[in-house]
KOLLUMLUM-218010 format. One line per 8 residues: number of its first residue (from 1); for each residue x, y, z of N, C-alpha, C. Coordinates in pm, whole numbers. Example, Ala and Ser with C-alpha at 12.3 -4.5 7.8 and 13.67 -1.06 7.14 Angstrom:
2
1) 1319/-569/780/1230/-450/780/1320/-330/780 ~ 1285/-225/708/1367/-106/714/1290/3/787
***
This chain:
436
1) 19109/7281/3496/19090/7394/3405/19213/7406/3311 ~ 19189/7419/3180/19301/7433/3088/19358/7574/3093 ~ 19470/7594/3022/19538/7725/3030/19451/7839/2983 ~ 19375/7814/2873/19291/7922/2822/19181/7955/2922 ~ 19125/7851/2985/19022/7877/3085/19078/7952/3205 ~ 19198/7916/3248/19260/7986/3360/19285/8131/3328 ~ 19337/8158/3207/19360/8297/3168/19231/8375/3166 ~ 19126/8313/3114/18994/8379/3109/18947/8413/3250
9) 18963/8321/3344/18920/8344/3482/19001/8456/3546 ~ 19134/8459/3521/19216/8561/3579/19180/8700/3526 ~ 19147/8708/3395/19108/8837/3339/18982/8888/3406 ~ 18883/8796/3423/18758/8835/3487/18781/8878/3631 ~ 18867/8802/3703/18894/8835/3843/18962/8971/3855 ~ 19058/8996/3767/19128/9123/3771/19036/9241/3741 ~ 18946/9220/3642/18849/9324/3612/18760/9351/3730 ~ 18722/9243/3805/18639/9262/3923/18709/9342/4029
17) 18839/9315/4047/18915/9390/4147/18917/9538/4113 ~ 18942/9569/3984/18949/9708/3940/18814/9779/3964 ~ 18707/9710/3930/18575/9772/3946/18547/9797/4094 ~ 18582/9699/4180/18560/9720/4321/18646/9832/4376 ~ 18769/9843/4332/18858/9947/4381/18810/10084/4340 ~ 18746/10095/4222/18704/10224/4173/18565/10262/4221 ~ 18495/10170/4281/18356/10198/4322/18349/10313/4423 ~ 18461/10335/4496/18457/10440/4600/18475/10579/4543
25) 18496/10593/4413/18502/10731/4362/18591/10755/4246 ~ 18668/10658/4200/18751/10684/4084/18666/10684/3959 ~ 18724/10725/3847/18649/10739/3721/18612/10602/3668 ~ 18533/10597/3560/18488/10468/3503/18605/10389/3450 ~ 18595/10255/3463/18699/10166/3415/18676/10138/3269 ~ 18777/10147/3185/18763/10116/3044/18887/10042/2998 ~ 18875/9912/2984/18989/9832/2935/19010/9859/2787 ~ 19135/9854/2744/19165/9868/2602/19091/9757/2527
33) 19031/9788/2410/18954/9685/2339/19035/9559/2313 ~ 19163/9574/2277/19245/9459/2248/19275/9371/2368 ~ 19245/9418/2489/19274/9342/2608/19157/9267/2663 ~ 19041/9278/2601/18918/9220/2656/18913/9070/2629 ~ 18965/8993/2725/18953/8848/2722/19001/8786/2593 ~ 19095/8849/2528/19145/8801/2397/19230/8676/2415 ~ 19204/8577/2336/19279/8452/2346/19429/8476/2316 ~ 19514/8417/2399/19657/8435/2381/19705/8348/2266
41) 19798/8403/2184/19850/8322/2071/19939/8210/2122 ~ 19939/8099/2051/20024/7988/2086/20162/8008/2023 ~ 20265/7966/2090/20400/7981/2040/20417/7903/1910 ~ 20471/7969/1810/20497/7902/1683/20375/7881/1597 ~ 20262/7937/1638/20136/7924/1558/20082/8062/1530 ~ 20039/8079/1407/19973/8207/1369/19832/8175/1322 ~ 19734/8235/1383/19595/8205/1353/19537/8312/1259 ~ 19494/8271/1143/19446/8359/1036/19297/8343/1016
49) 19224/8452/1029/19082/8449/1000/19053/8467/852 ~ 18956/8393/800/18911/8411/662/18764/8444/670 ~ 18731/8568/630/18592/8616/640/18523/8596/505 ~ 18412/8524/507/18341/8501/380/18199/8452/407 ~ 18116/8453/303/17978/8408/314/17970/8256/298 ~ 17999/8183/401/18006/8037/389/17870/7972/398 ~ 17769/8047/445/17630/8005/437/17551/8128/390 ~ 17423/8104/354/17340/8217/310/17335/8231/159
57) 17282/8345/110/17255/8360/-33/17378/8364/-121 ~ 17494/8390/-65/17618/8394/-143/17714/8281/-108 ~ 17658/8169/-59/17742/8059/-11/17831/8001/-120 ~ 17790/8012/-247/17875/7959/-355/18008/8033/-358 ~ 18006/8162/-327/18131/8239/-319/18218/8188/-206 ~ 18153/8161/-91/18227/8107/23/18295/7975/-10 ~ 18226/7893/-88/18285/7763/-131/18411/7787/-213 ~ 18407/7883/-302/18525/7914/-383/18636/7975/-297
65) 18600/8055/-199/18699/8109/-106/18775/7996/-36 ~ 18700/7901/18/18764/7792/92/18862/7714/6 ~ 18822/7686/-116/18909/7612/-206/19035/7691/-239 ~ 19018/7820/-269/19132/7903/-309/19230/7923/-192 ~ 19176/7952/-73/19263/7972/44/19342/7846/76 ~ 19271/7733/69/19336/7605/98/19448/7578/-1 ~ 19425/7605/-129/19528/7580/-229/19650/7673/-211 ~ 19622/7800/-177/19733/7894/-154/19819/7852/-36
73) 19753/7806/74/19829/7763/191/19893/7626/170 ~ 19831/7539/92/19895/7413/58/20030/7437/-10 ~ 20035/7541/-92/20157/7570/-169/20275/7606/-79 ~ 20248/7649/46/20355/7682/139/20356/7590/260 ~ 20288/7476/245/20279/7377/354/20224/7435/483 ~ 20138/7538/469/20070/7599/583/20173/7654/682 ~ 20279/7711/630/20384/7764/716/20437/7897/662 ~ 20479/7983/755/20548/8105/721/20680/8104/791
81) 20790/8128/720/20921/8136/785/21018/8037/726 ~ 21128/8012/802/21228/7919/762/21263/7827/880 ~ 21374/7757/866/21408/7660/972/21441/7731/1102 ~ 21491/7855/1097/21527/7927/1217/21405/7977/1292 ~ 21315/8041/1220/21193/8093/1279/21077/8052/1189 ~ 20988/7974/1243/20880/7919/1161/20747/7925/1235 ~ 20641/7962/1161/20507/7966/1219/20414/7878/1138 ~ 20341/7793/1207/20235/7713/1143/20111/7800/1132
89) 20050/7799/1014/19926/7877/994/19805/7792/1020 ~ 19722/7840/1108/19593/7776/1137/19482/7870/1095 ~ 19389/7822/1015/19282/7906/960/19154/7895/1047 ~ 19094/8008/1070/18962/8016/1134/18865/8070/1028 ~ 18767/7988/987/18670/8032/888/18561/8114/960 ~ 18547/8238/920/18450/8329/983/18333/8348/888 ~ 18218/8297/923/18102/8297/835/18026/8430/850 ~ 18026/8510/745/17954/8639/749/17804/8618/733
97) 17763/8507/671/17624/8478/641/17558/8587/553 ~ 17641/8672/491/17594/8786/411/17512/8883/498 ~ 17540/8884/628/17464/8967/723/17563/9048/808 ~ 17556/9181/801/17655/9262/872/17664/9237/1022 ~ 17550/9229/1089/17552/9211/1233/17608/9073/1270 ~ 17562/8969/1199/17613/8836/1227/17762/8827/1198 ~ 17805/8896/1094/17946/8893/1057/18032/8960/1164 ~ 17989/9075/1214/18068/9145/1315/18076/9062/1443
105) 17968/8995/1480/17971/8914/1600/18064/8793/1581 ~ 18057/8730/1463/18145/8616/1435/18289/8658/1431 ~ 18316/8776/1376/18451/8829/1370/18508/8850/1510 ~ 18429/8910/1595/18475/8936/1733/18497/8804/1808 ~ 18410/8708/1787/18429/8577/1850/18559/8512/1803 ~ 18590/8528/1674/18712/8469/1620/18836/8531/1684 ~ 18825/8657/1724/18937/8722/1791/18946/8679/1938 ~ 18834/8686/2007/18835/8660/2152/18845/8512/2186
113) 18780/8426/2109/18776/8286/2144/18874/8201/2062 ~ 18896/8239/1937/18984/8161/1851/19124/8219/1841 ~ 19140/8344/1881/19272/8405/1885/19331/8440/1751 ~ 19249/8478/1654/19306/8519/1525/19392/8645/1543 ~ 19497/8652/1464/19593/8763/1472/19590/8852/1349 ~ 19530/8802/1242/19511/8877/1119/19396/8812/1047 ~ 19343/8882/944/19233/8826/866/19249/8863/721 ~ 19182/8789/635/19185/8815/492/19044/8800/435
121) 19024/8858/318/18905/8845/234/18778/8901/299 ~ 18671/8891/231/18536/8938/266/18467/8963/133 ~ 18335/8952/130/18260/8965/5/18177/9093/0 ~ 18091/9115/97/17994/9223/91/18046/9356/148 ~ 18005/9468/86/18042/9599/139/17979/9624/272 ~ 17852/9586/292/17785/9608/418/17853/9533/532 ~ 17902/9414/504/17979/9336/602/18109/9406/632 ~ 18175/9461/530/18301/9533/550/18281/9649/647
129) 18178/9728/623/18153/9845/707/18134/9805/854 ~ 18061/9695/877/18036/9648/1014/18165/9594/1077 ~ 18248/9524/1001/18366/9459/1058/18486/9552/1068 ~ 18485/9663/1000/18596/9757/1009/18617/9805/1153 ~ 18509/9826/1226/18523/9870/1364/18581/9761/1453 ~ 18544/9636/1425/18596/9525/1506/18748/9515/1483 ~ 18789/9520/1355/18932/9514/1326/19007/9627/1391 ~ 18948/9748/1389/19011/9864/1451/19019/9851/1601
137) 18910/9807/1663/18905/9795/1809/19013/9700/1861 ~ 19033/9589/1791/19127/9487/1837/19260/9491/1762 ~ 19275/9590/1675/19401/9610/1600/19442/9483/1525 ~ 19346/9433/1448/19366/9315/1364/19387/9361/1220 ~ 19506/9342/1164/19524/9378/1023/19443/9284/933 ~ 19364/9346/847/19278/9271/757/19318/9302/613 ~ 19359/9200/542/19419/9220/409/19325/9167/300 ~ 19311/9247/197/19242/9211/72/19094/9174/90
145) 19019/9254/170/18873/9234/174/18811/9291/45 ~ 18706/9226/-6/18650/9269/-134/18556/9389/-122 ~ 18481/9405/-12/18375/9507/-5/18413/9634/-75 ~ 18343/9668/-183/18393/9768/-279/18332/9907/-270 ~ 18216/9921/-212/18139/10046/-230/18205/10166/-166 ~ 18156/10283/-207/18209/10410/-154/18190/10421/-5 ~ 18092/10352/52/18071/10359/198/18195/10309/271 ~ 18260/10206/219/18381/10153/277/18491/10257/270
153) 18508/10319/152/18611/10421/136/18587/10541/227 ~ 18461/10583/238/18430/10698/321/18464/10671/468 ~ 18434/10550/514/18467/10516/651/18617/10512/672 ~ 18687/10448/580/18832/10439/589/18895/10580/595 ~ 18852/10668/506/18911/10800/497/18869/10893/609 ~ 18759/10859/678/18714/10942/793/18814/10941/908 ~ 18891/10833/918/18992/10820/1024/19091/10712/982 ~ 19187/10747/892/19281/10646/839/19366/10581/948
161) 19395/10653/1057/19475/10592/1162/19399/10478/1229 ~ 19267/10500/1251/19186/10397/1313/19153/10284/1215 ~ 19105/10321/1096/19057/10222/1001/19166/10170/908 ~ 19289/10215/930/19400/10164/851/19426/10015/873 ~ 19366/9957/978/19380/9811/996/19302/9736/888 ~ 19201/9801/828/19135/9747/708/19226/9786/593 ~ 19332/9707/573/19455/9762/512/19444/9799/366 ~ 19365/9724/290/19350/9753/147/19227/9683/97
169) 19181/9716/-18/19064/9652/-76/19104/9564/-193 ~ 19035/9453/-208/19060/9366/-320/18970/9399/-440 ~ 18890/9506/-426/18797/9544/-533/18777/9697/-521 ~ 18799/9772/-627/18781/9917/-619/18633/9957/-624 ~ 18604/10084/-597/18465/10130/-602/18410/10108/-742 ~ 18281/10079/-753/18222/10046/-884/18243/10152/-991 ~ 18240/10278/-951/18251/10386/-1050/18382/10381/-1129 ~ 18486/10321/-1069/18614/10314/-1141/18613/10205/-1249
177) 18513/10117/-1243/18506/10008/-1340/18387/10020/-1437 ~ 18275/10077/-1388/18154/10075/-1469/18160/10165/-1593 ~ 18252/10260/-1598/18262/10345/-1717/18286/10260/-1843 ~ 18352/10144/-1827/18380/10057/-1943/18250/10009/-2008 ~ 18146/9985/-1928/18016/9945/-1985/17964/10054/-2077 ~ 17969/10177/-2028/17916/10289/-2105/17992/10304/-2238 ~ 18122/10295/-2231/18205/10309/-2352/18177/10195/-2449 ~ 18162/10074/-2399/18137/9959/-2485/18002/9974/-2555
185) 17899/10014/-2481/17765/10033/-2539/17765/10146/-2642 ~ 17823/10258/-2605/17826/10374/-2696/17904/10345/-2824 ~ 18011/10270/-2813/18088/10231/-2932/18002/10144/-3025 ~ 17926/10051/-2967/17840/9964/-3047/17735/10046/-3121 ~ 17676/10147/-3052/17577/10232/-3116/17639/10317/-3226 ~ 17754/10378/-3199/17823/10462/-3298/17858/10383/-3425 ~ 17898/10259/-3405/17938/10177/-3520/17821/10104/-3584 ~ 17698/10126/-3533/17580/10068/-3594/17557/9923/-3565
193) 17627/9866/-3464/17610/9726/-3431/17488/9705/-3337 ~ 17439/9812/-3279/17315/9807/-3201/17248/9944/-3215 ~ 17119/9942/-3252/17047/10066/-3272/16917/10063/-3192 ~ 16925/10101/-3062/16803/10101/-2979/16705/10207/-3027 ~ 16575/10179/-3018/16476/10279/-3057/16488/10405/-2973 ~ 16497/10390/-2844/16517/10503/-2755/16617/10463/-2650 ~ 16694/10560/-2602/16798/10529/-2503/16736/10530/-2363 ~ 16654/10425/-2339/16586/10409/-2210/16663/10306/-2127
201) 16692/10348/-2005/16772/10266/-1912/16688/10226/-1790 ~ 16704/10102/-1746/16651/10058/-1617/16765/10003/-1534 ~ 16763/10033/-1403/16867/9986/-1313/16801/9888/-1214 ~ 16863/9773/-1196/16818/9683/-1090/16941/9637/-1015 ~ 16927/9618/-884/17042/9574/-806/16993/9522/-670 ~ 17081/9449/-605/17053/9409/-468/17048/9533/-377 ~ 16964/9525/-275/16950/9638/-186/17056/9632/-74 ~ 17178/9661/-114/17291/9663/-24/17378/9782/-58
209) 17481/9807/23/17573/9915/-8/17637/9895/-144 ~ 17672/9768/-174/17730/9739/-307/17632/9769/-418 ~ 17510/9718/-406/17411/9736/-512/17378/9880/-536 ~ 17362/9958/-432/17326/10099/-448/17445/10179/-502 ~ 17565/10142/-462/17683/10206/-515/17695/10182/-667 ~ 17677/10056/-709/17681/10023/-851/17572/10098/-925 ~ 17447/10093/-872/17335/10157/-939/17354/10307/-957 ~ 17399/10374/-852/17420/10519/-861/17530/10555/-962
217) 17637/10476/-964/17745/10505/-1055/17705/10486/-1200 ~ 17645/10372/-1230/17616/10343/-1372/17500/10428/-1421 ~ 17406/10462/-1336/17297/10552/-1374/17352/10689/-1414 ~ 17437/10744/-1333/17494/10875/-1361/17578/10872/-1489 ~ 17658/10768/-1506/17744/10761/-1624/17663/10743/-1753 ~ 17557/10665/-1752/17476/10650/-1872/17393/10776/-1898 ~ 17342/10841/-1795/17268/10965/-1816/17358/11073/-1876 ~ 17483/11076/-1835/17580/11169/-1894/17599/11141/-2042
225) 17581/11016/-2083/17594/10977/-2225/17464/10991/-2302 ~ 17360/11047/-2237/17237/11075/-2310/17123/10978/-2285 ~ 17138/10887/-2191/17032/10793/-2161/16936/10848/-2057 ~ 16812/10798/-2059/16709/10838/-1963/16675/10717/-1876 ~ 16685/10732/-1747/16651/10625/-1654/16502/10626/-1631 ~ 16435/10516/-1667/16289/10507/-1655/16245/10414/-1540 ~ 16340/10340/-1483/16306/10252/-1372/16433/10224/-1293 ~ 16414/10212/-1161/16529/10186/-1071/16475/10107/-953
233) 16522/9983/-939/16468/9896/-834/16581/9825/-760 ~ 16569/9818/-627/16663/9750/-542/16591/9643/-462 ~ 16645/9523/-459/16574/9409/-402/16656/9343/-291 ~ 16592/9289/-188/16664/9211/-86/16737/9092/-151 ~ 16848/9053/-92/16927/8945/-149/16847/8816/-162 ~ 16744/8799/-78/16667/8675/-79/16561/8672/-190 ~ 16534/8788/-252/16426/8791/-352/16462/8715/-477 ~ 16371/8631/-525/16394/8556/-647/16274/8561/-743
241) 16173/8640/-713/16059/8657/-801/16063/8797/-864 ~ 16094/8801/-991/16107/8928/-1061/16006/8946/-1173 ~ 15908/8857/-1181/15812/8867/-1292/15740/8999/-1300 ~ 15687/9055/-1190/15617/9184/-1200/15709/9295/-1251 ~ 15832/9302/-1199/15926/9406/-1244/15962/9388/-1391 ~ 15986/9267/-1432/16029/9242/-1569/15916/9271/-1669 ~ 15794/9238/-1632/15681/9272/-1719/15665/9423/-1731 ~ 15693/9495/-1621/15687/9641/-1627/15794/9697/-1721
249) 15915/9642/-1713/16022/9689/-1803/15989/9659/-1948 ~ 15928/9543/-1970/15888/9508/-2107/15786/9609/-2161 ~ 15691/9645/-2075/15587/9741/-2117/15645/9879/-2145 ~ 15753/9914/-2072/15818/10044/-2090/15911/10044/-2212 ~ 15928/9929/-2275/16016/9917/-2391/16158/9965/-2357 ~ 16208/9916/-2246/16344/9956/-2201/16447/9894/-2291 ~ 16540/9976/-2336/16645/9927/-2428/16758/9858/-2354 ~ 16790/9907/-2235/16906/9857/-2163/16873/9841/-2016
257) 16903/9725/-1961/16887/9697/-1819/17026/9675/-1760 ~ 17060/9754/-1659/17192/9743/-1594/17171/9696/-1452 ~ 17229/9579/-1417/17203/9529/-1283/17321/9452/-1225 ~ 17311/9425/-1096/17413/9347/-1025/17352/9278/-906 ~ 17413/9164/-872/17376/9095/-748/17494/9006/-708 ~ 17516/8996/-577/17619/8904/-526/17562/8769/-492 ~ 17430/8753/-509/17365/8626/-482/17341/8554/-614 ~ 17402/8439/-633/17385/8366/-758/17243/8319/-779
265) 17172/8269/-676/17032/8232/-699/16947/8350/-744 ~ 16971/8468/-687/16895/8586/-727/16926/8625/-871 ~ 17053/8627/-907/17092/8669/-1043/17038/8570/-1145 ~ 17050/8441/-1114/16999/8340/-1210/16850/8353/-1228 ~ 16778/8381/-1119/16632/8398/-1131/16599/8517/-1220 ~ 16671/8627/-1204/16644/8746/-1286/16667/8716/-1435 ~ 16780/8656/-1464/16818/8626/-1603/16717/8528/-1667 ~ 16684/8424/-1594/16592/8323/-1648/16452/8379/-1667
273) 16405/8458/-1573/16270/8515/-1583/16264/8623/-1690 ~ 16372/8695/-1711/16375/8792/-1821/16355/8722/-1955 ~ 16417/8607/-1970/16402/8530/-2092/16259/8476/-2104 ~ 16204/8432/-1993/16069/8375/-1993/15963/8477/-2035 ~ 15975/8602/-1989/15873/8704/-2021/15899/8766/-2155 ~ 16010/8733/-2219/16038/8786/-2353/16093/8927/-2350 ~ 16165/8964/-2245/16230/9096/-2238/16339/9104/-2344 ~ 16332/9204/-2430/16428/9214/-2541/16539/9315/-2514
281) 16549/9363/-2393/16651/9462/-2359/16791/9398/-2361 ~ 16891/9482/-2392/17027/9445/-2368/17045/9444/-2216 ~ 17113/9343/-2163/17127/9330/-2018/17276/9338/-1978 ~ 17306/9433/-1891/17434/9436/-1823/17414/9352/-1697 ~ 17480/9239/-1692/17467/9149/-1576/17598/9150/-1501 ~ 17621/9258/-1427/17750/9276/-1362/17766/9177/-1246 ~ 17858/9086/-1264/17884/8986/-1159/17818/8853/-1182 ~ 17750/8836/-1295/17690/8705/-1322/17799/8598/-1320
289) 17913/8628/-1373/18022/8530/-1379/18106/8518/-1255 ~ 18064/8583/-1146/18139/8569/-1023/18136/8429/-967 ~ 18032/8356/-999/18022/8216/-953/18054/8125/-1069 ~ 18136/8023/-1042/18182/7936/-1150/18069/7860/-1218 ~ 17956/7837/-1148/17847/7756/-1203/17737/7840/-1268 ~ 17766/7964/-1305/17662/8056/-1353/17590/8000/-1476 ~ 17664/7938/-1570/17598/7893/-1692/17510/7771/-1667 ~ 17550/7688/-1574/17466/7574/-1537/17331/7623/-1483
297) 17330/7740/-1421/17207/7791/-1359/17123/7878/-1454 ~ 17183/7926/-1563/17111/8016/-1653/17094/7962/-1795 ~ 17186/7877/-1840/17178/7826/-1975/17178/7937/-2079 ~ 17107/7917/-2190/17112/8016/-2298/17031/8141/-2268 ~ 16965/8146/-2153/16899/8273/-2112/17002/8384/-2091 ~ 17127/8346/-2066/17233/8445/-2045/17298/8492/-2175 ~ 17262/8433/-2288/17323/8473/-2415/17304/8622/-2442 ~ 17414/8687/-2481/17421/8828/-2519/17423/8925/-2400
305) 17415/8871/-2278/17435/8958/-2163/17581/8998/-2157 ~ 17609/9116/-2099/17749/9158/-2087/17784/9173/-1940 ~ 17911/9154/-1911/17959/9146/-1773/18106/9191/-1771 ~ 18152/9231/-1656/18293/9264/-1640/18358/9156/-1555 ~ 18436/9074/-1618/18496/8961/-1551/18644/8950/-1596 ~ 18736/8942/-1500/18873/8912/-1542/18880/8769/-1593 ~ 18987/8737/-1658/18999/8602/-1713/19124/8532/-1661 ~ 19140/8410/-1707/19261/8336/-1678/19359/8366/-1789
313) 19419/8484/-1781/19499/8535/-1893/19640/8478/-1896 ~ 19686/8425/-1783/19822/8373/-1777/19822/8222/-1766 ~ 19938/8164/-1796/19949/8019/-1782/19932/7976/-1637 ~ 19976/8060/-1543/19958/8030/-1400/19810/8029/-1364 ~ 19735/8126/-1418/19592/8130/-1391/19518/8011/-1448 ~ 19554/7974/-1569/19491/7859/-1633/19520/7729/-1556 ~ 19645/7718/-1509/19683/7600/-1433/19607/7595/-1299 ~ 19589/7709/-1239/19513/7717/-1113/19370/7673/-1137
321) 19307/7726/-1243/19168/7694/-1271/19149/7544/-1294 ~ 19243/7482/-1367/19233/7340/-1392/19250/7261/-1263 ~ 19349/7301/-1183/19374/7229/-1057/19258/7248/-960 ~ 19199/7366/-957/19086/7394/-866/18968/7302/-904 ~ 18935/7296/-1029/18820/7215/-1070/18846/7067/-1044 ~ 18970/7025/-1067/19005/6884/-1041/18993/6852/-894 ~ 19038/6946/-808/19041/6918/-665/18906/6931/-599 ~ 18826/7034/-644/18703/7064/-574/18576/7033/-654
329) 18591/6999/-780/18474/6960/-861/18387/7074/-901 ~ 18439/7197/-892/18365/7318/-929/18451/7404/-1020 ~ 18396/7452/-1127/18471/7546/-1213/18485/7679/-1141 ~ 18608/7729/-1117/18626/7850/-1041/18603/7975/-1124 ~ 18559/8081/-1058/18549/8213/-1121/18674/8293/-1089 ~ 18730/8366/-1189/18844/8452/-1156/18810/8556/-1050 ~ 18686/8601/-1047/18646/8705/-951/18633/8656/-811 ~ 18595/8531/-792/18579/8476/-656/18705/8398/-620
337) 18721/8278/-676/18835/8194/-642/18969/8259/-681 ~ 18973/8318/-801/19100/8375/-850/19150/8488/-763 ~ 19065/8587/-737/19107/8698/-653/19133/8653/-510 ~ 19055/8554/-462/19078/8504/-326/19215/8437/-316 ~ 19254/8366/-420/19388/8305/-422/19496/8414/-419 ~ 19476/8518/-499/19573/8629/-499/19578/8697/-365 ~ 19461/8719/-303/19457/8785/-171/19529/8704/-67 ~ 19511/8570/-68/19577/8485/28/19727/8483/5
345) 19767/8477/-124/19910/8477/-156/19972/8609/-121 ~ 19897/8719/-137/19947/8851/-93/19972/8849/56 ~ 19879/8796/134/19899/8789/280/20024/8708/312 ~ 20044/8596/246/20161/8511/274/20288/8588/252 ~ 20294/8666/142/20415/8740/111/20436/8853/212 ~ 20329/8922/251/20340/9028/354/20389/8967/486 ~ 20332/8853/522/20372/8788/646/20518/8748/642 ~ 20566/8697/531/20706/8659/519/20797/8780/542
353) 20760/8888/477/20843/9010/486/20838/9069/625 ~ 20719/9066/687/20707/9117/823/20791/9036/920 ~ 20789/8903/902/20868/8816/989/21019/8841/969 ~ 21059/8855/844/21201/8880/815/21249/9012/874 ~ 21164/9114/866/21204/9247/914/21196/9263/1064 ~ 21094/9201/1124/21068/9225/1267/21106/9105/1354 ~ 21136/8992/1295/21180/8879/1374/21069/8799/1440 ~ 20946/8842/1425/20833/8767/1479/20708/8797/1397
361) 20617/8704/1400/20493/8718/1323/20380/8746/1420 ~ 20336/8869/1423/20232/8911/1513/20136/9006/1439 ~ 20027/9041/1502/19938/9141/1445/20012/9271/1422 ~ 20092/9308/1520/20165/9435/1512/20269/9435/1401 ~ 20344/9326/1386/20449/9326/1284/20387/9327/1144 ~ 20276/9256/1124/20209/9259/993/20152/9395/964 ~ 20085/9455/1062/20028/9588/1042/20141/9689/1010 ~ 20247/9686/1090/20356/9784/1069/20418/9770/932
369) 20445/9646/891/20506/9629/758/20409/9673/649 ~ 20285/9634/661/20186/9675/559/20165/9822/553 ~ 20160/9887/669/20143/10032/674/20259/10105/608 ~ 20378/10053/628/20498/10123/577/20527/10089/430 ~ 20477/9978/382/20514/9933/248/20395/9915/154 ~ 20296/9838/195/20178/9816/109/20099/9944/90 ~ 20073/10014/202/19983/10132/195/20052/10256/138 ~ 20181/10254/120/20252/10370/66/20292/10352/-81
377) 20274/10229/-132/20315/10203/-270/20462/10166/-283 ~ 20534/10152/-169/20675/10109/-178/20685/9967/-228 ~ 20578/9889/-202/20576/9750/-243/20444/9720/-314 ~ 20451/9648/-423/20334/9605/-498/20336/9453/-504 ~ 20219/9394/-508/20211/9248/-525/20194/9219/-672 ~ 20292/9152/-731/20292/9129/-875/20297/8981/-910 ~ 20273/8895/-812/20278/8752/-838/20140/8687/-837 ~ 20037/8766/-870/19903/8713/-873/19870/8640/-1003
385) 19757/8573/-1003/19715/8499/-1121/19602/8567/-1196 ~ 19549/8679/-1140/19438/8748/-1205/19478/8886/-1256 ~ 19533/8970/-1171/19575/9105/-1210/19728/9111/-1225 ~ 19772/9201/-1313/19917/9215/-1335/19987/9273/-1212 ~ 19921/9369/-1145/19983/9430/-1029/19875/9483/-934 ~ 19890/9453/-809/19806/9511/-703/19891/9618/-636 ~ 19865/9741/-670/19944/9854/-623/19854/9954/-553 ~ 19896/9997/-434/19818/10093/-355/19909/10213/-322
393) 19849/10331/-321/19923/10450/-283/19840/10530/-183 ~ 19901/10629/-123/19827/10714/-30/19712/10787/-101 ~ 19726/10807/-233/19619/10877/-309/19505/10784/-346 ~ 19529/10654/-355/19424/10561/-397/19359/10485/-281 ~ 19430/10474/-168/19379/10394/-56/19235/10426/-20 ~ 19156/10325/13/19196/10185/24/19190/10107/-107 ~ 19161/10176/-217/19152/10111/-349/19290/10086/-409 ~ 19300/9988/-497/19422/9972/-578/19421/10072/-693
401) 19535/10091/-756/19542/10163/-880/19463/10085/-986 ~ 19374/10153/-1059/19293/10088/-1163/19342/10133/-1300 ~ 19362/10036/-1388/19404/10069/-1523/19486/9957/-1584 ~ 19515/9969/-1711/19591/9867/-1780/19726/9848/-1714 ~ 19762/9721/-1693/19886/9692/-1624/19871/9687/-1474 ~ 19754/9725/-1424/19729/9721/-1281/19606/9636/-1255 ~ 19498/9698/-1212/19374/9627/-1179/19270/9671/-1284 ~ 19224/9577/-1362/19127/9613/-1467/19043/9491/-1502
409) 18914/9518/-1526/18820/9415/-1572/18780/9445/-1715 ~ 18801/9356/-1807/18746/9378/-1942/18596/9351/-1944 ~ 18526/9407/-2043/18384/9378/-2063/18373/9258/-2154 ~ 18292/9160/-2112/18272/9039/-2191/18126/9024/-2227 ~ 18101/8964/-2342/17963/8930/-2380/17952/8778/-2384 ~ 17843/8727/-2323/17824/8583/-2311/17750/8526/-2430 ~ 17791/8409/-2472/17720/8332/-2574/17761/8184/-2557 ~ 17659/8101/-2538/17681/7958/-2517/17776/7929/-2401
417) 17764/8009/-2294/17841/7985/-2175/17983/8037/-2179 ~ 18021/8103/-2286/18155/8158/-2300/18149/8309/-2305 ~ 18234/8375/-2230/18238/8520/-2232/18357/8572/-2311 ~ 18333/8635/-2424/18442/8688/-2505/18458/8839/-2482 ~ 18584/8885/-2474/18609/9026/-2449/18564/9110/-2566 ~ 18481/9214/-2535/18436/9307/-2638/18488/9449/-2614 ~ 18548/9472/-2497/18602/9603/-2466/18704/9586/-2352 ~ 18817/9658/-2360/18858/9761/-2454/18898/9704/-2590
425) 18896/9787/-2692/18919/9740/-2831/19051/9665/-2849 ~ 19156/9710/-2780/19286/9647/-2801/19292/9504/-2746 ~ 19194/9468/-2660/19188/9332/-2607/19076/9251/-2670 ~ 18994/9313/-2755/18869/9251/-2800/18891/9122/-2876 ~ 18808/9024/-2839/18803/8894/-2909/18682/8884/-2999 ~ 18586/8978/-2983/18463/8981/-3060/18405/9122/-3054 ~ 18301/9147/-3131/18230/9273/-3130/18102/9261/-3047 ~ 18074/9362/-2970/17948/9364/-2892/17829/9375/-2989
433) 17735/9283/-2978/17617/9289/-3063/17492/9261/-2980 ~ 17378/9292/-3035/17251/9257/-2971/17199/9129/-3038 ~ 17125/9051/-2963/17073/8927/-3017/17000/8950/-3149 ~ 17038/8874/-3254/16980/8894/-3387/16832/8850/-3389
***
């Protein structure tokens, strides 16, 4: 029997002794969650979990995650520390499958069987909500998960001491970003660049916490600006047939369709089928550009759609994008690969500082350093390739500060596979227009 097997057997034997001893009348036995057959860390090795959709409808995002994480760790030779104290980083890829229950089970297995001591990233809000309890139960600091919806924030704020292990978010709630769509559209109408017959809005989104959060936010914001919502539909991530819905929107003469999906096959199907049925609505395709191969899947059907996508605004970002495509054969998206690279690099820097301050790299030292510095705003991560600064405060947690100089997505309009910034005005490369 190897050492891990022996430890496993001893834990089970000890638990049996306790149960037998208490059978005569003591209270119920309840081991601390973190003690339940958890794999012991190896000396000089730190095991890092990476949570992502490596299979399933959002697998293209998982592919970008793997490439970005690998490149970030390659840059530090997969090590944290110096010659005196050094830890080799070993990655455990945790496949969420875009399914909350499967993700939570895989996350727990990664802790108990693979011995992860911290984790990074995540894509779906529903997966985040499921995994937050696992991280809390086993006191695993989880850095830079993407899950953005209000449901994540509500859970975090319901018990910050417990859910503080879900240390920060790599994506703020949709309502903090979607206002830019409303302003961009209203500016175009005011300046006469687009004159819809009636301000009729339709909302479509994936039927997840993310999709419903986006839909509720943008619906309210457009209605406040004088729009009337005439249709609202939420679809399972696996759905790829939208012809009935699109024909209905065409019959309703909808001027604007606002939608989002984290599944590239689903989004591409919607965009392509909208073109096929001759839908003339302006389309907000929030997240179409999250996958690097979006234009290959949609072609000119995506022309004139608008999206909120960060860009490769710095020389470091441009160099990363070129190196990523050369190494992996896929054009990276700033929203998937870019932010994943920043999240991994953020973890590396937090781990370095935790090791320097506490003398060892453990779940506890990373959590303690992050709680005292990252979550209070004493420290900001400013060495990213996508955003100027990732800054968190007690007032914004678990979200970052959103705004110019911090975390912000410009609105882009697509034409011939290129997205040019149309809002905010001071960054604009073109004017928002409707297809002539």
